[in-house]
N, C-alpha and C positions, 0 to 999 in steps of 0.2 A: 412140488407145487410151492410157489413163493408165498411166504406169510404176508398177508395184506397189511397187518399192523406194522411189520418191519419195513415194508416197502414205503408206507406212508411216512414213517419216521425218517427214512433216508432222504425222501423228497423234501421234507420240512427242514432237515439238517442242511442240505445243500442250499436251500432258499435262505436260511438264517445266516449261514457262513458269509454269504455275499451281500446281504442287505441289512442284517440286524446286529452284527458283531459289536458295534460301538454304542449300542442303544443305552445300556445301563452298566455302571461299574458294579462288579460283583460284591455281594455283602461279605465283609470280614467282621465278624461279630464275636465279642467276648463278654461273658458275665464278669462283673466286677463286684466283689463282696465289700459292702460299705464298711463293715467292721474291721477290715484289714487295711484301711486307709491310714497313712501317716501324714502328719502336718506339723512342720517345725515353725514356719512363719508364713507371712503373706505370700511371698514369691518363691519359696523353696520348700523342699521336703515332702511334696505331695506325690504319692504314687499315681493317684488318679489324674492329676493335671499333666503329668509327664508322658501320658500314653502317646506313642507315635501315630502319625496320621494314616499309616497303612491299615490300622485297625479303624474302620470307618463307622462301626456301630458298637455301642456299649449298652448292655443291660445292667443297670445299677440295682443291686438287690440288698435287702428286700423291704418292701413296704407292706404294712398290714392291710389286708382287705378292708377291715373295719377301722381304718385309721381315723383319728380325730385331728382335724387341722382347721385353724382359723385363718381365713384369707388375709394376706399382708402381715401376718405375724412372724413368718419365717421361723416358727418354733417347731423343731423336729421331734419334740418329746412324745407326741402321740402318733407319729407316723410309722414307726418301726425301723426307719433308716438310722444306721448306727455310725455315721461319720463322727470323728472326734471334734468336729466344729459345728457351728450353728448353720441355720438356713441361709444366712447371707453369704457365708464362705462357700457353702455348697452351690449357691447360685453362681458365684464367681468361678468355681471349678467347672460347672456345666458350660458356662460361657467360654471359658478357655478352650475346652474341647470343641465346642461349636465353631470357634474361630479357626480350628484346624480342619474343619469339615467332618467332624465326628458327631454323629447323632447319638445323644444320650437318652435312653428310654427307661422309664421307671418300671422296674419289675415288681409285680404285686403278687405276694403269696410265698412261694418257695416251699420247702419241706415242713417248716415249723408253724407257720401262721394260719394253717387251716385246721388246727387240732381241736378247736372247740366250736360248738354251734354258733356262738356269738360272732365267729369270723364271717358269717354270711349276712350279718347286719351291716350292709355296705352302704355308705353315704357317697354316692358317685359324684355329687357336687363338690364334696370336700376333696376327693381325689383330683378332680379337675382343677380346683383352686390351687392345690399343691403343685400340680404339673405346670400350671400357668405361672405361679410365683417363681419357681426355681428355673423354669425354662426348658423342661424336658420336652423331647420331640413327640412323646406319646407314652403309652403304657404297654407292658407285656404281661399278659395273664399267665402266670406260672402256677398252674392249678395242679396240686398234688394232694388230693384229699387224704387225710390220715397219714401224711408224710410219705406217701408212695403212690404208685399208679395202680395198685391192685384193685381198687374199687372204682376207678374213674369211669368205667364203661357202664355203670348201672344207670337205669333211667333217671334216677334222681340227680346223679352227678352230671349226666349229659345235659339235663335241663338247667342245672346251675351254670355250666359252661356256656350254654347258649344265652342265658340271661346276662352273664357278664358282658358279652359283646353287645347285646341288644341295648342294655341300659347305658353303657359307657359310650357307645357310638352315637346314641341319641343326643348327647351333649358335647361330644368331641368329634366333630364331623371331619371327614377326609377333605372336604372343600376348605375347611379352616386350617388345614395343614397338620392335623393330628395323625400320628401313626398308631395303628392298632396291631399288636403282635401277640403270639402265644408260643409256649414251649411245651408241646404235647409229647407223649411217649413216641419213640421212633416207630413202634409197631402200630401206631394209631390209625394209619391209612390202609393197612393190610386187612383183608377180610378175615373176620374171626367167627367163632361160634355164636357169640352174643350180638355182635354188630358187623354186618356184612353189606356188600353192595354187589349184587349179581352182575351188574353191567360193567363193573370195573375189570380190567385185565388182571388185577391183583385180588380178585375175589377168593373167598375161602375154597371154592370148588376148584380153583386153578393152582392150588398150592403145590401139588406134586409135579405138575408140568413146569411150573416156574422154577422149582428148586432141583428137579431131577431126583427127588428122594421120596421114599415111602413114608408112611406115618409112624414108622418105628420110633423115631425120636421127636414126634410131634410135641410131647409133653416133657421131653428130657432137656430142660432149659440149659443145663450146663454143658451139653454135648457140643463138640466142634462140628457143626453141620454147614450145609450150603444154604441154610435159612429155613428149613422146615419147622424148626422149633420156634421161630418168630411168629408163626401162625397159631401157637398154642397158649399164649399168655391171656390172662383175663383182661388185660388192657388192649389186646389186639382189636383194632377196628373202632376204638372209642371216639376217634375224630370224624368218622364217617357221617353219623347223624348231625354232628356239630357243623361240619362243612356244608352239609345239605341245607341247614337252616340259616347259617350266618356266614358262609364262606365268602360272600361278596363284601362283607364288612371287614375282612382281615387283610392287612397289608403284608404281613410277614409271618411265616411259620418257621420257628427255629426248633426243629425236631430234635429230641434228645436221643441221638443214635448211640447211646451207651447204657450200661446197666441193663442190657437185654440178653444176658447169658453168653453162651459160648459160640454162637453162630459166627462163622467167618465171613458170611455174606452181609456186609453193611450197606452195599449199594442199593439193594432191593428196597430198603426203607425210603431212601430218597426217591426212587423210581415211583413208588406207590403214591407219595405226596405230589410228585410231578404230574401225575394223571389229573388230580384235582386242581392243581395250580393252573393247568391249561384251561380248566373250566371256569374257575373263579377269579383268576388274575393275580393271586398273591405271589410274593417271592418266597423262596425257600432258603434257609440256612441249615445245612445238614450238620448236626451236632456231633463233635468228637470230644474226647476226654484226655487230659494229660494223665498218663498212667500214675498209679493204678486206678482202674474203676473201683468205686466203693463196693459194688456188688460183685465179688469175685476175688482176685482178678482172674477173669476168664478170657479176656481179649485185650491186647495191648495196642493202642494207637501209637504209630511211629511216624517219623518224617516220611518214610517210604509209603505207607498205606494212606496217610493224609494226602500226599501228592497224587496217589492213584485215584483216590476218591474225588479230589479236586478236578483231575483230568476227566473223570467220568461225568462230573457235573458240567464242566466247561464245554464238553462236546456232546452233551445229551441232545438228541436230534430235535425235540420239540421245544427245548429251553435255551438254545443258543441266543445270547444277547438279552436274556431275561433279567439278569442281575442276581441269579441264585449264587449261593456261596457256602461258606463254612462258619459254624459257630463252635466255640470251645468253652467248656467249664474247667477251670476258671482262670482268669488272666494271670494271676500271680503265682501259679504253680511252676516249679522248676526243680531240676536235679543237679544244680551247679552250672558249670560253664558249657556242658555238652548239649543240653536241650532245655526248653522251657515252653510254656504256653505261647510265649511271643514267637519262638522259633517255629512252632507248629503253624501259627497263623501267617508267619512270613512265607513259609513254603506254600501254603494255600493261596495267599495273595499272588505270589509269582506265577503259579500254575494257572490260576483262574484268569490271569491277565496275559497269558500266552507264552510264558517261559516253559521250557521243557522240564519234565520231572527231574531228570538227572542234574541239570543246572540248579534248579530250585533246592534240591536236597543238599547239594554241595554248598550252596550259599545260605543255608538255613539260619545261620547265626550272624549274617550280615545285616543287622538292623541296629538301631540306636534309639534310646529314649529321646524325647524332645522336651527338655526341661522348661518349665514355665518361668517366664521372666517378668510377668506383670502385664497390665493393660486390658485384661478381660473385664467385661461388664459386671459390676457388683453394685455397690453403693447403697444397698438397702440398709435399714436399721432393724435389728432384731426386736420384735415386739414381745407381747406376752404380759406387759405390765400396764398399770393405769397411767394416764397422762397428767403431769403436773407442770405448770409453767410452760406449757406447749411442748414438752419433751416426754418421752416414755420413761416410766420407772425402770430402774436398773433391775435386771433379772440375773441372778447369780449363776444359773445354769447355761446362760448364753455366752458365746464369745462375740466380740465386736471387731470385725475384720477391717473396717474402714476407719482410718485415722480421721479425727474431727467429729466423730459421732457423739452427740450429747445425750446424757441420761439424767434422770432425777434420782438422788440418793441422799437420805438423811438431811432433808430440808435445804439441799443445795443442788445446783446444776453443775454437772461435771462433763469434761470432754476428754476422750482418749487421745493420747499423743502418738500411739502406734497400736499394733494389733494387741487387743486385750483378750486373754484366754478366759475361759469359764473359771469362775472362782476368784479372779483378780479384781476384787471390789474396790470402788472408790474409797478414799481415806486410808486404805491398807496397802495400796500399791501405787508406785510412782508412774504407772502408765496413765493414770487419770490426773487431770489438772482441774482445779476448782474454777468455775466460770462465774457463778453468782449465787446469792442466797435465793431460796424459794420457800415462801411461807404457806404454800397451798397444801402441802402434804399433811397427813395425820400427825397431830402432836406438835406441829411447827408453831402454831399461834396459841399462846397460853391464855389469852382473854380476848374473845371476839364478840361479846354481847353487851347489851346495855344494862344487864343486871349487876348489882353490887356483889362482888365476890365475898364481902364480909358476911353475907347471909348464907354462903355456901359452906356448910360444915361437913367435915370428913375425918374419919379416924379408922384405924385398923385394930381388929381384935382377933387374935389367932388367924384362922384362914379366911376371914371375911373382911371386906372393906365396906364400912357403913357410911352413908351420906344423908344429908338433909338439904333440901332445896325447895323452900316454900313457894317461890315464884313459878316453878314448873308444875303445871297441873295437867294431868292426862298422860298418855303414853310417851315415854322417853326412851331413846336408844343410848346405851352406855358402852363406852369403849375404854379399855385400859391399854396404854402403849408403853413400850420401854423408851428410853431416852433417845434412841435412834429412830423412833417412829414406827417400829414394828408392832403390830397388833398382838396383844397377849390374850385378852378376853373380850368377847362381845356378848351383851345381854340386853334385855329391855325390861321396863318397869312401868306400871300404871300409877304409881304413887310418888309423892314428893319425898318420901322417906323410904329407905330400903337398904339393901346390902348386895354386894357382889361376892361370889365365892371365888377365892384366889387359888390358882395352881401353886405348886411349889416354886417360889421365886428366889433369886439371889437378892441379898440386901442391896438397896440402892434407891435412886430416884426414878419414879414412874409418873405417867401423866394420865389422869382420868378426864375423859371428855364426855359431856352429856349434851345430847342434841334433841330438841323438840321443835318440829316444824323448821322454821328458819333460824331459830335461836340456838346458839352453841356457846357453851362455856367450858373451859378447861382449867385444870389446877394440878400443880405438882404435888406428888404424894411420896412420902418416904416410907418404903416398905422394909420392915425389920425381918 
């Protein structure tokens, strides 16, 4: 008797081959670790900007779920992203890749950022602001509670996963062009003991028929099986309730088809997700790993089996023309000249676009980087500081990628002549040229009130700075600055006479500023 499911797949395959083949380019996706980026100058030295266009999707990892970000600041400090340059340069990098047709997606979470309860205090609006400012195509929810998938299928964590999509999709709609992705465990769509779908061909009850194996190795994770042990993980099935709830909100599932033990059957993980992709309409990128897998090594991905998996995806009866493809962790892994994550993706790209497995494997290393030569959109000014004389205060932790950017520093406006790295401050580095004086900053104006300074008495005794100011009645704010305008002490007083406790200071000239309402006076002070 002919299997009806198989017959349906054959019919759909024939239909797709003739009508849908050119529908969508297959996804060729790589994780890119932001902390491994290099950056020598504006137009050279960036591993990220030089990614070739056959890699058409990049997950940039990782952002903190509970990131803090101020719109238009381009300040990466609270985001978790660890590039060696500021947000303006990152925006330029993302733009450079976009010009090649590469979609850069912000990956949120990873192994380390879910470790504390505070990780779930998520400000979705701040994530959206960061995505918008940098130009990301969307976000990838890389949810690995406790740094693994062991507890991801609990009711609490399933509810978290559903909430991530519900909340973020509410403000980042598909109609506005935002992509929403996730990177679940490869076993997440197979039926498990805790999470199952009896209506799925990949239900827990069908495990023996699907694999041709008994339950002898159901919990023998490291055994080389035809897939029976994939049904025995605690994470098995964790995406089933998530897809049931929010599957229609997801654009791309990049399943982690690695670190799943010794099973030799890696195709069944793609097949199980394909069942739900046909229902909900998302694309699939089946994840592979450049060897060795961290958990093991028990299985080694090679050019040959990546080509075989790609052929399986490219000809899968119900998915021909869907745009499904391959994902790899992570792009910069290599073992010298013989193979790399790039060569693995090159093989996948060729097979998924119709090249034979044999030719794709033979041409695995026929690829080249596409060095960035300039021209991508950037042009923002890193924020994070107060504005004086209509320009932002210089921030020492920021780099300034665009020549001609003006900043305030030490009572002057400065302009960078070329790329200014973090720490290359005005006055101390020739990258900055003085533009004009600016008297708006703290400590810049030494006398700005109608009061006679002769009545302003001040002296130091040990670690206290004493002052007398008869004209100032009521609450006053007192600030002590160094000669460059940096605040040393801030305090307040309700009396016209008092003192300020000093920290340990180097001998030299400082400025005491007292402000009451609109009245401000300042006076130089010699500290011994």
